[in-house]
N, C-alpha and C positions, 0 to 999 in steps of 0.2 A: 504493500500499500503506500502510494506517494502523497505529499501534501497536495492539497486542492490546487487549482490554478492560481498562479500569481499575477496580479495586475501589472502592466508596464510601470505604472508610477511606482509602485510598490518595490519592483525590481530596482529601479534606478535609486530609489531611496535607501535599500538594503545595501547595495553595492557603496554608497557613499558613506554610510554609517560604518561598514566594515573597513573601508579604506581609511577613514579617521581613526578608527581603533588601532590599526595596524601601524599607522604613522605615530603612534604614542610609544612604540618600542624602539629604542634607540639603534641606529643603523649598525653600530659596532657590536650589537648582541644578536644580531639576526644571523640565522643559520644560512649558509651559502645554498644556491639552489641545486648544487651538485649532492648535498648532504641527503642521504636516504633516511627517512624516520623509520626506525625498526618498529615490528609490531609492539614489542615490549620496550617502552620509551625511557625506562628508568636509568639506563646507562648512558644517556645524552649529556647528563651533567658533567660526566668525567670524560667522555669522548669529544665533546665539542670543542673543549680548549677555551671557552669562554670564561670559566671560574678559575682562578688559581688554586694552588694546593691549600693555601690557608683559607680560602673561601669555602672550599669543599670541607675543611674540618668545622669551620663555623657553622655550616648549615646542618651539620650532624648533631647540633645541640637542640636540646628541648628549649622552649619558651622560658621556663624558669633558669635552665642552665645558662642561656644566654644573656637574661637579665643579670645574673650573678657575675658572669664573665665581664659585662659592660661596667657594672658598679665598681669591679676590681680594676678596671682599666687594662684588661687583657684584650679587650677590643673596644672600638668606639662605636657609637650608633652610626656613624657614616659607613664605616666598614660593614657593619651588620646589614644596613640598608642596601648598600651597593650590591653585596653578595645575594641577597634575596631579591632585589630587583632583576638582577642577572638570572637567577634561579626561576623566577617567575615568568621572565620574558621567555626562556626556553619552555616552560611548562606550557605557556600560550601556543607557542609554535609546534608543540608535540601533540596537545590534546584539544586545543581552541576552548580554554577556560575561562578567558577573561574578556570583560566589557570594555575596560579602559585601564591604561597605566598612567600614572602622573609622577614620573620619577624626580623631574627638578622640584616639585612641592615635597616630596619626601625627603630628598636630600637637604633640602633648607630647614625643614623641620629637625632631622637629625643633627645638623651643624648647631642649631639653637640648643639643643639638648646636650651636646657635647661642651658647648660653651658654659652652659650651667653648671655641669659636673666639674670642669676646670675651674670655675671662677668660686664655687661653693664648697666642693668637695662632697657634695651631696647629690643623690637622684632625685628626681621630681616625683617618682612613684615607683612601684614594685615591677613595672614593665618599661622602665626607662630605656628608650633606644630600640625596643624589640619590634621589628617589622610583623603587622598583622593584616590577614586578608580578610574581607567581609563580603557576604552574599549580596548579589545585586537585588535588593528590596528593602535593605536597611540603609538609611540615609547617611551619607558622609557629606558634611557641610561644603557646599561649593561644588558639588559633583551631582550628576544625574543619577537617578534610580528608577530606569524603564521597566523594570520588574518583569522582562521577558516578553514586553509588547512594543512593536514597532511604532504604534501610534503615541506612546509615551516618550519616545526619544525626541527631545527639544521641549518636553512639557513637564518634566519630572526633577527640576533643579531643586537642590536641598538647601533651605535657608539656614538649617541647623542640623546637628547630628543627632541621629537616633539616640535614644536614653542610653542604651548599652554602649554604643560607639562613643559617647560623649564620657562615660565611665572609663573607657579604655584609654581614651585621649589623656584624661586627667592623670591616669596611672603611668602615663609616658609612651605610650604606643605610638608607632609610626605607621600611617597608612600609605601603601605605595601603589595599590592597585584598586579601582573602583569599576566595576566590583566583579567578584567571580560570577559566572553564568548561572542562572536558573531557567526552567524551561517556560515555554509559552503556557500562560495560564497558571504557572507556579505549581501545577497539580499533575506532575509526572513522577515516576520513579525513575525517570531518565532526565536527560538535560539536551533538548533540542528547541531551537527557535529559529528567530530571523537571520542568526548568525551561523546557522547549521547545527550540528551535532558536538557537543562535547564528549570526548571519547575516555576510555579508561587508559590510565598511564601504563598498566602492566600488560594490556592486550587491546590495542585500538579497535578491534572487531567488537568489542564488548561497551557496554555503556558504563560510565563512572557513576550512574545513579542519579537520583534526584529527590527532592527539588533542589537540595543544596548540592548540586553536582559539580559546578566549579570548584566549589571549596573541596570536595572529595578529590577532584583530579589534581589541584595545586598542592594539597596536601600529600597526596600520595607520591607525587612526583618529587616532593621536598623542595617546592617552589615557595613554601611558606612554613613557619613554625607552628602557627596556630590560627584559628580563624572562628568566625561565627556563621552559624547557619539557623535554620529554623525547620519545624516539624509539625504537620497537622496529619500526616498518615505515614510518615516514615522517612520524612525528607531529611533529618540528620542520620537517621540510622542505614539507610539503602546507601547513600554514597560512601559513608565510613566504611561499611562492609565490603562494598564493591572494590574500594580502593585501598583497602587494608590498612585503615588507622583507627583512632579511638574516637568515641564521641559520648555525649551524655545528654539525654532528653529528660529535662526536669519535669515535675508535676506541672501542668499549666497553671499559671497564677503566681509561681514562685519567682519568675524573672520579669522585668519590664518589657513591655512590647511597643512603646511610643517609637514613632519614626520607621515602624515597619510597614511598607507600602503592601496593599493588595488591591489593584486597580479594578478587579472584579468584585470585590467585596469592600465597599465604601464605608462599612461601619455598621454596626448592630448586629452582625452575624455571630453568634454564640452556639449554633448546633454542635459543632466540634471544635474545641478550644486549640488554638496554636500557640506554641511556645518557641522561642529561639533557645539556642544552646550552644556549648562550645564544642569544637572540633580540633583534634591535635595529634601529635604523633607520639606523645608520652602521656601516660595515664595521669601523672602528677599535675599536668596543665589543666585537667578538667577541674579537680578540686580547687586548684588556684582561682580559676574564674569565678566559681560559684562563690567562693568566700570574698574575693574582690567586689563583685556586684552587690552582694547582700550585705556587705559591710558599709555599703554607701547608703544603706536605708531607701531603697529606691520606691517604697510605699509612701514616703512623704511627698513624692512629686507625681506619683501615678497611683490613683486609689484603686485601680485594677490589680495591682500587686498586693498579695496576701503579707500580712504582717507576721512574717515568718523568719526571723534571723537564722543564720546558718549555725546548727548544732554540731558540735564536737562529740561524736558518739564512740561508743566502746561495743564491738560486736559480741555476740554470744561466743563463749569458747569453742563450741562446736556449732557451726553454721549449718543449717538445714536447707539444702538447695533441691528444689524440685525440678526434674529433668522433663521438658516437653520435647519430645521426639518427633511428633507428627500432630498437626492441628486438626486432623480428621478431614480436611478437605483436599489438600495438595501435600503428598510425602515428598520430604527433601530428597534430592538426588544423592548419588553415591559420595561425592566429596564433602557434603554437609554432614552426612551420617558418619563418615570416617572422623571428621574433626570433633563431632559431639562424642563418639567413642573415645578418642584421644583424650579429650578434656576431662569427661566422667572418669576415666581410668585414673588420672593424675589426682583428682580430687578424693576418689575413693581410696587412693593410698596416703592421703594426707589426714591426719587425725584431727585437723581442724573443721572437718566437713563430714556431715551425714548427708547422703545422697539417696533421694527417693524419686519415684516416678511421679510426674504431675499430668493428671488427665485433662485434655483440652475440654472446653466448655462453649457450646453454642457458636463456633466461629463463623459459620456460614450466616447464622441469624444475625451475627455482629455485622458482616459486611453488607447485608441487605438492608441494615439502618443507615450504616456510614455513607453508602453509594448514594442514598436520597438526601441526606442532610448535607453532604458536600455541595450539592447543586440545587438547592430549593427553588431556584428560578429555571431549572432545566437547562442551564448553561446560555441563557439568553445576554446575561451581562458579558460573558467572554466573546460571544459572536459579534455583539455590538462592537466591541473593542478591536476585533479583527477587521470588521467591514470598514471601520474608519480609515483604515490605512491600506486595505486591500491585501494585507498580510495572509498568506496561505494557512489554513488551519492544518496543524501537524497530525500525524496518526494518532499518537498517543493522547492529544487534546480530544480528538474526535472519540476516542475510546472512553475516556473518563467521563465525558459529558453523556455518552450513550448509556453509561452506568445508571444515570439519574432518570432513565426512561424518556428523556427529552421532553418533559413537561413542566411547567411551573405549578407548584403546589398553592393550594389556597390555604389560609390560615388554619382552618382546622385539620387540614392533612398534616401541615407542618407541626402543629402541636401533637398529633398523635405519633409521630416518628421522635419528637423530642421525649414524649411519655415513655415510648418503647426503649429509647436510650437509656433513660433513669431507671426503667424496671430492670434491664439487663445489667447496669451497673451494680444494683443491689444483689442481683443472683450471683454474678461473678464475685462479689466480697464475700459472700456466704460460702462459694466453692473454694474460694483462696483460703479461707480459714479452716474449712473442713480438711483440706489437704496438709495443713500445718506446717507450711514452709515459711522460711525467711525471705528467700528470693527464688526466682524461676530462671533456669538457664535453658535457651533454646535457639533455634535458628533465627536469622534476620530475614531470610527468604528461603524458598525451596531450592534455588539454585545459586551458585555463586554469581558474579556480575552477568547479567543477562546479555544476549545479543542486542544489538541496537534495534530499537523500535519493537520489543517483543515484552517489556516489562509489564505484564498485565495481571500479576498477582500481588496484592498487598497485605494479605491476611495476617502474616506473622509480625507486621509493624501496626498497622491501622487498628487493630484489635485493642491494643494498649492505648492507643489515642482516644477511643471511644469510652474506656473506662477510665482514662487519665492517669494511669499509672507512669512512674518513672522508670526509664530504661537506658542501659548503656550499652555500647559495642566495644568489643576489644578483638584485635587480631590474634589468631591462635598461633601464627608463626607457619601456617600450611598453606599450601596453595595447590591448584589443580595440576595432577600430573597425568597425561593421556593414558598410559598403560596402567596405571593403578586405579583411575577414577572412571574407567569405562563401565556403564551399566552392564551387569552381568545378563547375558541372554537367558541363561538357564532360570532366571528367577521368574521369568514368564509372568511379570506383574501386570495384572489388568487393571487400567485406570478406573477410579472409583467414579469419575464425572468427567464432564468434557474440558473443564478448567485444568484437571491435572493431566489429561491427555496432551492438552495444548503446551502444558509446561515441559513434559517429559520430551515431546518433539522438538523443544527448542534448545534442549541441552545436549551436547556432545563433549567429550573430554578433549577431543582433538582441536575443538574451536575454541574451548574455554582454558586452553593451556596458560598457565601462569596466574589465572585469576585468583586473588587472595581468599581465604576462607576465615571469615569472622563469625562470632557468635553473640548472642544478645543476653544481658541480664535484666531481668526485671524485678522491680520491687512494689510495695503497696502505695497507693495513693498518699502523698506527703511524707512518705519515708525516703525522701531522696538522700538525706545524709547516709542511711544505712545501706541503701542501693549502691550507692558509689563506693562506700568502704567495702561492702562485699565483692564488688567488681574488683577492687584493688587487690583484695586477698585472693581472689581466684586468679587474677593475673599473675600474682607472685607464684602461687602454686603451680600453674601451668608454665611459667617461664615465658610469658608472652613478650614479644619484642618491643623495643622502642624503634619506632619507624624511622 
């Protein structure tokens, strides 16, 4: 399936926008036309010759490690910004993950930070001089946030930072790209729009995930040490899993969402709550971010934020982990099952864990509620935005709108689905406590990163958005190996439904080679601190890598 026909005026506008974007990459950081982009792009940082050996060492640091190194004057903010601007430029050329770069502005900010440290001997905050990437729909002052819609280019200049971006700026962060790509409609578990498709740094035949896909790609490539994304159905967790990095989706309401644009939802939408969250290459950076934001007391400026300061918690001596192997709708393919077995084996051998099975509960019913609440207007607002510019409708946009049955709800129907959501939340809470678990370990999706334009199953992530439970993703250190991860023909597994048959048809170990395998840790609503602490303990037990 290809995008619907593009109008001539839209085609010219897209060409202009992309040309302007490409011009923001300094000429000396552009790969020569003779350079062949490999399917696994992660080697480009070392083979391109654009980064020095010292810069390659610098970008191996986590955000916290880099902040410490700058504070101790082992690196300057200018050195850090230059290294990551180069790496980000390469990530863009390899995966198409950026909307814009603004290197001169970033370097000027870095120079000011270096001057302050030299003059006072003090850093301005805990992220002094650390470059950070931001998803395109979170405002950065003085830059546009078109949020995946061509019609919003030229109409989306930010007068001020998004609430979370302002907190990062006050902490000393440097912004060097605005912003990482997200998909048309901001409602794909992929990342394609007027700029084309953003691909996976580990295998360009595969999607980076979405909707925070540009963040996943730039972090998986090591073009950024840390970034922000958002999640209403898996949009933090899908790209993190596809690109082999860490993320944490908080309980919605814990973090501020001021300055997060959603052109198709102009306000008043509360059917399924969105949250932003951190994405990074080291698990320690996730907790750093949660503490940083909540220490600023964001509820004082945004009454939508719950008054819940971050708590320092002590986990039970023996953590009870429920293992969700299959949601009852789509069974995970072999590499996911292999990673689950690997992690479960590590936990069972560690005396700090008690491992039990966790039974799925009404996953299909959850999706039937979610798909209608995502688009109570039947997709009318999205189609209006696309019609304004003549932008073609992407296949994944068409698919997710079709899930709403393409019709606008009346008020009574909308209320009935909200009531069904709340009833299911009550049932899931009872089910959770009947299982007696502290956290649940499960897949992020039924496959590793899907082929482009095929990500049509959200159940393993969106289920937890419906009930508003916090969840994090961590890399297992494993990736798809063709000989090892071929589905065994002797299994003669008969798909239980059309969705499962479709997913099985889209996976092959040979096409998914090198795709990272990540898993998900889920906690109970409001237990964000315990959930993240549990994931930290699991990561330690498994020996999960710093990316």
